[in-house]
N, C-alpha and C positions, 0 to 999 in steps of 0.2 A: 504493500500500500504506500502511496506517495506521502510526502510530508504534509503536515496539517496546513490548512489555510488559516492564517492568523488575523483575527478581527479585532477592531476597536470600535466601541459603541459610544456615541455622544448622546446623552439624554436617557435617563432611567425613569421616565414616567411610566404611564400605563403600557405603552407599546414597547418601550425599551426594556422594562422588566419582563414583559411577556416574551420578548425575543431571547433574553438570557435563559429563561425557563425552557423555551422550545429547543434551544441549542443543547441544553444539558439533558433534558428529559428524553430527547430523541437522538442523542449523539451517535449511538450505535447504528441506527437505521440510516442516518444521514451519511455516515462514513461509508456504509455499504453501497448506498445509491450514488455517491459522488466519487468513490474510489480513493478518498482521502478524508481525514477528519477535518472538522471545522472547529477551531479553537478560539475561545474568547481570551484575549491577552491583556486588554486595556479598556478602561471605561472613563467617562467624564460626566459629571452632573454638578448641579449648583450646590447641593447640600450633601456633603460627605457623611455626615452623621445620621442622616435619615434612615429609619428602619424600613427597608423595602422587602424584607423576608427573603433576601438573597444572600448567598455566601459568595462574596467577591474577594475573598482573601488571596486567591491565586492570581488576581489581576492587578496590574499597575493602575493607579488612580491619578488622573490629570485634572487639576482644578480648572485649568484653561483648556477648553475643548480643542483649540487650535494646535495644542501640543500633540494631539493624535496624528495630525498630518505629518509631523516631523519625527514621530516615534519610529525608530528603525525596525522595531519588532512588529509593527502593524502593517499588514499588507492591504487590508481593505478597511475603509472607514464607513461606518453606518451612522448616518445623520438622522437623529430623531428628536432634534431640538424644536423644530417648527419655526414658522414665521418666514415671510418672503425676503427679509433682509437681515441685517444684524449678524449675530454669531453663526447662525445656520449658513447663510450665504458665504461668510468669510471662511468657514470650515470647509465647505464643499469646494470652493475655489482653491484653497490652499492644498487640499488633498489631491485634486486633479493636477495642480501645478507640480506636485511632487510625483506625479505619475501613478498615483494610487486610485484604483477604482472606488466608486462611491455607491452605496445603497442608501436610498432615502424614502421616507413616507411623506415627504413635504410637498403637498400639492400647491400651496401658495408660492413656494420658491420656484417650482417648475412653470407655473402659470405666468409668472412675471419675468422669469429669466431663463426659461427652458431652452430657447434657441441659442442664446449666448453660451450657456453651460454645455450644450451639445457640441458646439464648435470647439470649446476649450477641451472637452473630454477627447474628442477626435484628434485634435492637434497633439495632445499629450500621450495618446495611445492608451488612455485609461477609459474604462467603461463608466456609465452612469445608469443605474438601475432603479426602478421606481414602481414595481408592481404594487407595493403597498400604498401608493399615493392616490389611487383611484379605486373606489368600491371595495376597499378592505380585502376580505378573503376571496373575492371573485377574481380568478386569473384572467382579467379582461385585457391587460396589457399584452400578455403573451398571446392571447387569442387574436387580437388585431394585428400584432406585429408578425407573428409566426403562423398561427393556424389559418389565417385568412390572407396570407401573402400572395396566393394565386388569384385573388379577387380584386377588382376595382370597387372600392367602397364608395357608395353614393350618399349614404346617410347613416348616422349613428345617433341613437337616442337612449335615454335612460333615466331611471329613478336613482339619483346620485346622492341623496341626503336622507339618512335614516330618521333623523329628528323630524323633518317635515313629513315624511311618509307616515311616521307614527302618529303625529298630530292629526293629519287628514284622515287616517284610518279610524282613530278614536272618535273624532268628530262625527264620522258617518255612523259608527256603531252605537254611539251614545246619544246623538242628537244635541250634544253640548256645543257651546260657542268656543271660538278660537282661544280667547284669553284664559278660560277655565281649563282647557285641555293643555295649553302651554304650561300653566302653573303646575299641573299634575306631572307633565313630562320633566319639568325641572326637579320636582320632588323625588322622582324615580331615578334621576340621573341620566335621562335620555336627552335632556337639553341643558345647556350651560346656564349659569346665573345671568350672563349677558348673552342672550340667544341670537342676537342680530346676525352674526356671521352665517348661521344656519337658516333662520326663517326669512331673511331677506335675500336668500339665493346666492350669496357670495361663494360659499363653500362649493355648491354645485357648479357654479360658473368656473371656478378654478379647475375642477375636474373635467368639465366639458372642454375647456380650452386645450387641455392635455390630450384628451381623446381625439379632438379635431385634428391636431397636428399629426398624431399617430395614424389616424384613419386616412387622411388625405395627403400625407407627406408634405405638409406646409409648415411655415413658421408658426410658432405659438403666438396667438394674438388675443390675449385676455381682454384688452380694451374694446375689441369688436363684439364681445358677447353682450347681447341685450338681456338685462336681468330684471326680473320682477319676482318678489317673494310671495308669501302666503298670508301676510297679515290681514289682507282685505277679504279673505275667504270667509263667508258666513255660513252658518248652519242651514239657512234657507236655500242657499245655492247647492249645497251638498244634497239636500232633500230633493230639490227639483232635478238634479242630475240623476239620482236614483230612479226617479219617476220616468225619466227619458231613456233609461238604459245606459247611463253613463256614470263614470267615476272621476273625481277630480284628483289629479296627481301633479306634483311639481316635477316637470320634465326638463331635462336638458336635451336639446335637439340641435344637431349640426347637419346641414344639407349642402351638397356641392351642386352648382349649376353653371351654366355658361356665364353668369354674371359674377361668379365668385363663390364665397362660402357664407352662408347665413348661420349664425349661432345665437341661440336664445335659451334662457332658463326662465320658465314661467309656469303658472298653474294652467293645466290643460285638462279638458274632459276627454276621457278615452272610453270607447264602447266596452260593454261587459265582455265582448268576444275578444278583445285585445289581450295578449299575454301580459301586458303591463298592468292591466286592471286587477289581476289576481295577486300582484306583489303587494303584500300588506305589512303593517307594523314597521319595524326598524330595518326591514330587508331592503336591499338595493337590487337593481337589475340593469343590464346594458344590452341593447338590441342593435344589431348591425345588419345592413342590407348590402350584399355583394352581388356582382353580376353573375357569378357561377354558383354560389352557395344559396342565394336567395336571402331569406330572413332567418337570422339565428339570434337566440337570446340566452344570456347567462345570468343566473340569479343566485343570491346568497347573502350572507351577513356582510354588511358594508362597513362596519366599524367594530371597535372593541379590542380588548387586549389580545385575545387568542386569534381571531381572524386576521387582524392586521399583522401580528407577529408572524403568523404563518406565511404571509406574503413576503415579509422581510427575509425570512429564512429561505424561501423559494429562490429569491435572487442570490443569496449567498451560495446556495447549492449550485445554481447555474454558473457562478464564478468558480466554484471549486471544481466543476467539471470542465472548465476552460471555455465555456460559451462566450463568444464575443459578438455583439450585434450593434448596429448603429442605434443611437438613442431613440430616435423616432422612426425607425424602420428603414430609413434611407440615409446615405451619408449626409452630414450636416450641410455640406456645400450644395447639396441637391434639394434642400428644403425650399419649396416654392413660396413666393410672396403673393398669396392669393388675395384679391380685394374682398372687402366685406360686402356681401350682396345686400342691397337695400330690401327691406321687407315690405315696402309699399305695394309691390305688385304680386306678392306671394299669395297663392290661392289657398283657401280653406273655408270650412264652415265655422259658424260662431254661435255661441250662446249669449243672449242679452237679457238681463233682468233690469227692469225699471220699477221704481216705486212711485205710483202716481195717485192723484186724487181721483176717486171714482166718480166721473161725471161724463156726460155724453160728449163725443167728439175727440176724446183723448187718443183713442186707438187710431182714429183716422189721421191725426197729426203724426203719430209714430209711423203709420203706414206710408204717409206721404214722404217722410224723410228717407225711408228705405227705398221707396219707388224711384225717387229722384236720383239715387245712386245705383239704380238697376240691381237691387238686392232682392232675391227671391226668398220668401218665407217658407220654411218647411213645416213648422208647428208653432202654435200660439197657445199659451196656457195662462188662464187668469183664475186665481183662487179667491173666493169670497165675493160678496156683493154688499158694499157698505157705502151708499151714496154720500158723497162729500168727505169720506175718510180715505186713508191711504190703503192701497191694495197693490200687491206685486203682479206684474205682468212679465211673462217670460216668452221670449221668441227665440227659436232656432232657425238658422238660415241654411239655404243651399250654398254651394261653393261660391265664394266671391273673393275679391282681393282685400287684403288688410287695409289698404288705403281707403277704399270705398267704405269699408265698415267703420273705420275711425271717423270719417267725415260725417257719416250718418249718425253715429253716437254723439258727436259734438252737437249736432243740430237737435237731437232728441233731448240731450241734457239741458238745452236752453228752453224747452217747452215749459210754460208757466206751471202746468200741473205736475211736472216732474219734481219730486221732493228731495231727491238726493242724486249724486252722480251715478249714472248707469253702471252696471257691472258687466264687463265684457270678458268672455273667456273663450279661447279657441277650442274647437272640437277636433280631436285627432281622428284620422281614419282608422279602419280596422288594421 
């Protein structure tokens, strides 16, 4: 058996501690699969005295994570610090400059600096591995880079944030409102004390930007992702969606066309028949459409100590076996600079809910706004009959453009009888 691959880990939080346990608990199986052991030789974390339930006596401890890059005993640096800049970025750059491959779970770092880091890794002859950065325990990076290498990918979509999926699932099952379910998710540890990163769609957008680059062989362009979170989703909309045979999911979707690449993270209604509709709770899923494979979906645990640690160790196993692949599936010099496709002309069906005063003529005004934009109505639902009071009116449309729909909604929102901003949600096809 060959000599051990010697690893240094920066960051001993949930994922870092899980990675140490996975390396030790499965050491024998890993050595058999890789043809050599994987040995943890050094660690770095902020608090040396914290009890993590780990025996680190055989490891060198570096108070400064950057020291891992210069430690001659460390062959591979595992960055689990987090954050798009600061110590995490400095460590990854230093490790690559030293010619050492890096394994990371840091989606923010890759979303903001992925293209530059890919070029640096290639120039240094060192790899950059990130299976744990997207969808935790689902091996989606390997799927897109290797398993679907024989396909031209035209579209990738996914449920990329377990916190949002848990909240939306619980709202549907319980009929409760967003704020109440969010508080419960925080109490259970599914949502952070400051949940904005998740519920405002930023976390999912980071992951989508990475998947887009990998699927289409293009530069990572986080700034081009259109982002909308789930704060405005109400129980009434989830109820109407169920009545229409639809479920609301926060989806990240990237599509390639002749105009470029469109990337969006937003609440979307998906039909019951869609495989994404059945992905519930904290689970994630990624769906890809290839010209030879058709549509394929991978589903599983998207976060947490064990699934994410599993993905980190999978990358270390690849390194131990000598696997060397371009960071985003093609040489860094070949990454295309694809323009951001405007969504104005993108086609789709839509769900529209308006709260209006129940009086004669209101529906005619709404219909006129839709008619003038040449938008065809598929269904109209009105619940309750309370003259002079507020009632919800729900409309679903046939396929139209996003631009036409937005102009119609702006006009509808200005109707005197409309009591609050209309709620507009795109409807995903089967």
